[in-house]
N, C-alpha and C positions, 0 to 999 in steps of 0.2 A: 504494500500500500504506500502511496505517496501522499504527503500532506504539504500543501503550499499555503503559507499565511501571508496576507498582504493587508497593510493598514495605513491609514492616513494619519495626519497630525491630530493631536488632541484626542477627543472622544468620538472621532468619526467612525463609521462602521469599519470593522475588520472583516475580511473575507477569508474563509478557510475552504480551500478547494481540495477535495478528496478524490483519489482515483485508485483503482485496484480493488483488492478484496478487503472488506471490513469484517473481520471475524475475531475469534477468540485469541488468535495469535497477534493481531494488529490493533485491537480495540484500545489497549492501554495507551498507545502513543497518541491516538486521536483524543482519548479522554483527557489526557494531559494538555494537549493543545487547546481543546475547547474550554477546559476549566480556566486556563490562563486568559483566554480571550474574553469569556463572559464575565470574568471577575473584573477586568480592567475596562473594557469597552461597553458603552451604553447600548450598542447595537452590534450584533455579530451575525454574519451571513454564512451559512454552510452551503457550499455547492457540491452536490452529490452526483452530478451528471456522469462522472467518470467511474462510479462504483460499479464493479462487475459482479460482486457477490456480497451479501450481508447475512450474517447469522444473528442469533439472539444476543450475543455479546455486543454486536454492533448496534442493535436496536437499544440495548441497555445504555450504551454510551451516549447515544443521541438523546434518550430520555433524561439521563443524568444531567446533560448540558442544559436541556430545557428547564429542568427543575432548579438548577443552580442560577440560571439567568433570572427566573421568576423570583427566587429568594432575594436576589440583588436588586430587583426592580429594573432589570435590563431586558432588552428585546433580543430574541433569537428568531432569525428567519431561515427557512430552508428552501433552497432552489434546486432545480434540476433533478428531481427524484426519478430515477429510472423505473420503468414499468414493473420490473421484478420486485423492487423495493416498495413501490406503491402497494402491490398485492400483499406483501408481507405485513406492512403496516395495517392494511385493511383487515387481514385475517387475525391479527393480534389486537385489533381495536386500539391501536396506538395512534394518537394524534400529536404531531409535533407542532410547537407554537408557530403561528404565522406562516403556515404552509399555503402557498397560493397556487391553485391549479394552473394558472397561466405560466408558472415557472417550472412546471414538471417536464421532465425529458419525454420525448416521444417514444 
């Protein structure tokens, strides 16, 4: 899995772009990057368009980031959710904060 973090000055949104497999072997790295971002920035965007696989550990990582952002009073947005991940989120009744259907991957 590759994680790219880009952010602007001050409390501008930071964007975390994830690609590859998000699973039990890689989730800890993403969890750490997301925790750092949602703690510092008022708005964090996660771009998941490049995620080729996601298991329950990956879902747990995304939910943990959502929960941490909420506790901090910060905003978490999720973009580019691939169809396979949309299905997994639907089957597990998992809703990530500020998921906009117009930003879902085809």
